[in-house]
C-alpha positions as CSV (number, residue, x, y, z in Angstrom):
1,M,0.0,0.0,0.0
2,R,2.8,2.4,0.8
3,L,4.4,1.9,-2.6
4,K,1.1,2.7,-4.3
5,R,0.8,5.9,-2.4
6,Q,4.3,6.9,-3.3
7,R,3.6,6.2,-7.0
8,L,0.4,8.3,-6.8
9,A,2.3,11.2,-5.1
10,V,5.0,11.2,-7.8
11,D,2.4,11.0,-10.6
12,G,0.3,13.7,-9.0
13,A,3.4,16.0,-8.6
14,L,4.4,15.5,-12.2
15,Q,0.8,16.2,-13.5
16,S,0.4,19.3,-11.3
17,A,3.8,20.6,-12.4
18,L,3.0,20.1,-16.1
19,R,-0.3,21.9,-15.8
20,A,1.2,24.8,-14.0
21,T,4.1,25.2,-16.4
22,P,3.4,27.0,-19.8
23,V,4.8,24.1,-21.8
24,D,2.5,24.0,-24.8
25,E,-0.2,26.3,-26.2
26,E,-2.1,23.3,-27.4
27,R,-3.1,21.4,-24.3
28,E,-4.0,18.4,-26.4
29,S,-0.4,17.0,-26.1
30,M,0.4,14.4,-23.5
31,F,3.6,14.4,-21.5
32,L,5.0,11.0,-20.5
33,P,7.4,10.7,-17.6
34,V,10.6,9.0,-18.8
35,R,13.1,9.6,-16.0
36,L,13.6,10.5,-12.4
37,E,17.2,10.8,-11.5
38,R,16.7,10.7,-7.7
39,V,13.8,10.4,-5.3
40,E,14.4,11.1,-1.6
41,W,11.5,10.3,0.7
42,R,11.6,12.0,4.1
43,R,8.1,11.0,5.4
44,R,4.9,9.5,4.2
45,A,2.6,11.6,2.1
46,G,-0.7,12.2,3.6
47,T,-4.0,12.9,1.8
48,A,-2.7,16.2,0.5
49,V,0.7,17.6,-0.6
50,V,2.0,20.9,-1.9
51,C,4.3,20.9,-4.9
52,H,7.2,23.3,-5.3
53,V,8.6,23.1,-8.9
54,H,12.0,24.6,-9.6
55,N,14.8,24.4,-12.2
56,V,12.3,24.1,-15.0
57,H,13.9,23.7,-18.4
58,I,12.0,23.1,-21.7
59,Q,14.0,21.8,-24.6
60,D,12.1,20.8,-27.8
61,V,9.8,18.0,-26.8
62,R,11.4,17.4,-23.3
63,W,10.5,19.0,-20.0
64,F,12.9,18.9,-17.1
65,A,12.3,20.0,-13.5
66,D,13.0,19.3,-9.9
67,I,10.0,19.0,-7.6
68,D,9.7,19.2,-3.8
69,L,6.7,17.8,-2.0
70,F,5.5,19.3,1.3
71,T,2.7,18.6,3.7
72,P,0.2,21.5,3.9
73,A,1.9,22.4,7.2
74,G,5.2,22.9,5.3
75,E,7.1,19.7,6.3
76,M,9.2,18.1,3.6
77,V,7.7,14.9,2.2
78,A,10.0,14.2,-0.8
79,A,12.5,15.7,-3.2
80,L,12.2,14.6,-6.9
81,A,15.4,15.6,-8.8
82,G,15.9,15.3,-12.5
83,C,12.3,14.8,-13.6
84,C,12.0,14.4,-17.3
85,C,8.8,14.2,-19.4
86,V,8.5,13.8,-23.2
87,K,5.8,15.4,-25.3
88,K,3.7,12.9,-27.2
89,P,1.0,14.2,-29.6
90,Q,-2.4,12.5,-29.0
């Protein structure tokens, strides 16, 4: 069950970051995660997390960023370094 929650937290963080980043004018494109260089879990994610996206770099069809997850109270949940997603037209 814990692994499932971790996967959901990572997926939710990537989806939130992509929606908040002006990556593409046509929102019909899909971005598929292809790499996470490092994931450091500090505590379990609860029912809600806050995402802080930084070091965003967009290169052609690739989107790179680092994402930190926090509890709503501001406690660090996880650090996702070297996130990479690739644009795939639908």
